[in-house]
N, C-alpha and C positions, 0 to 999 in steps of 0.2 A: 529190843530197839524197834520203834514204830517205823513201818514202811510208809514212805511219803510219795505223793505224786504232785507235780506242778501241773496244773491245768490252765492253759493259756487259751482264753476264749475270744475268738473273732478279732484278732489283730490283723485286719485285712485292709487292703488298699483303699477301698471306698471311704474309710473313716479318716483318712489323712488328707491334708491340704491337696486340693486338686481332684479329690474323689467326689462321689455323688452324695455322700451323707457325712460330712465332716464333723468330727467331735471336738469339743473344746478340750485342750490339753492332751490330745492324743500323742503328740510327739514326746512330751515330758513323761507321760505314762509309759510309753514304749521304751524309753531309756531305762526305766525301772524294771520293766519286763525283761529287758536284756540282761540286767544285773541278776535278776532272779534265775533266768535261764542259765547263765554262766555258773551261778552258785549251785543250782540243782544238778546240773551236769557233773560238776566237780565232786558232788557228794553222792553220786550214783542213784539219785532219785529218779523215778519214772517221770518222763516228760510227755505230756499229752497236748497236742495242738488240735483245737477245735475250730472248724471252719464252717461258716454258715453259707448256704446257697438258697436263694429264693426259689420257690417252685413255679414262679410265673415270670415270663419275659417282660411283663409290664411292671414288675416290682421297682420301687424307687432306687434300690441299691442291691448289691450282692447277687446280680443276675448271673446265672450259671454260664460259664465259658467266657466271661469278661475279665479283663485285668483287675477290675475293682473287687472281684470275689476271691482273688488270690491272697494268700498269706503274705504279709509285708516282708520284704527282703531282709530287714534288720533282724528278724527272728527265724531265719530259714531253718526248717526242721532237718534234723539228721535222719538218715535212713533207719536208724534203730529206734526212733521215737514214734509214739503212737499217734496216728492221724484219725480224727473223727470228723465225719461230714454230717452236719445236722441241717434240719429244715424248720426247726422250731426254736424258741428262745431257750428252753431247758435243754442243756447239752446231753442229758440222759434220755430224753424223749425220742423214741424211734431210732436209737443208736445202740451200739454195743459198748458204750463207755463203761457201764457198771461191770460188764463181763470182763473187759480189759483190766479194770482196776482190781477186780477179784482174782483174776488169773495171776496177777503180780503180788497178791497178798497185801494190797494197800489198805491202810487203816486211817491215814490222814491225808487230806487234800488241801493244797494251797492254790487258791483261785485268783486269777487276775485277767485283765482284758477289757472287753467292752460289750455292750453298753452297761454301765453301772446299774441303771434302773430297770433293765430288762433281762438280758442274758446272764449277767453276773448274779443278780438277785435270784432268778429262777433256778439256775444251776446250783447255787449255794444251798438254797432251801431243799432242793431235791437230794443233794449229797447228804445233808443232815437227816432227811427222811430215810435214807438208805443206811444210816448209822456211821457215816464217816465223820471223824473230827475235822472241822473246817477252819481254815485261816483264810481271810480275804486280805489282800495287799492293797490298801486304800489308794496309795499314790501310784499304783500300777494299773489303775482303772480309769476310764474316761466316759463322759456322757455328753449331752447337749442340752441347750435350753428347751424347756417345755412350756406348755400353756394349759391352764385348767380354769374353766369357768370364767374366761376373760382375763385371767391373771397370768402375767408372764412370770415364769419361774426360771431364774438363771441357772445354768448348768452347775455352777458351784453349789447352789442350794439343793438342787436335785441330788447331786452326788452326796452331799453331807447328810441329807435326810435318809437316803438309802443306806449309807454306811452306819449311821446311828441305829437304824432299824435292824440291820444284820447283826451289829455288835450287841444289841440288846437281847436278841432272841435266837441267833443261829450260829454265829461264828466269832472267832477272835479276829478283830480287825486291827491291823498294824501297818506301819510303813515298811517299805522294802528294806530300808537300813536297819530298822528294829528287828525284822525277821532274820536278815543275814547275820546280824551281830549276836543273835541269841544263841 
């Protein structure tokens, strides 16, 4: 039987309404993260909470020591769960995430959280590079509107493009319900 880990990336207060960097659909995505968390805990999967802190007090969000940089209360980590503090989009970069996964014999990772187009993308691609089988839970991720070359790109399209790219080349991309039901 394959050993799995649920990796919850950056579900932190600044991404929610009232925070400094609000994401579209973060509340809905977090409801699905909660379902995944309950499922994974019930199945004895390793649960990993990744939290980002900016390395500068002038950063627009996730400033160290602020309430916005804390993990959202809805997914409060248990003492037995792995906590990873990162300072870059890739959750493996400069952290002991790989060592923790290997210590537990993890072969497959299930990734969710924020932001789809940055930390979810880079963490998933790094996990693939390290040889883990990857599943991304598309409706347990959120992002925000972007702009490129004078063109506004709505969050929904940013998210869809990223999920399509990951599904094409890196991971199985499914909904929370599909994953839980499988």
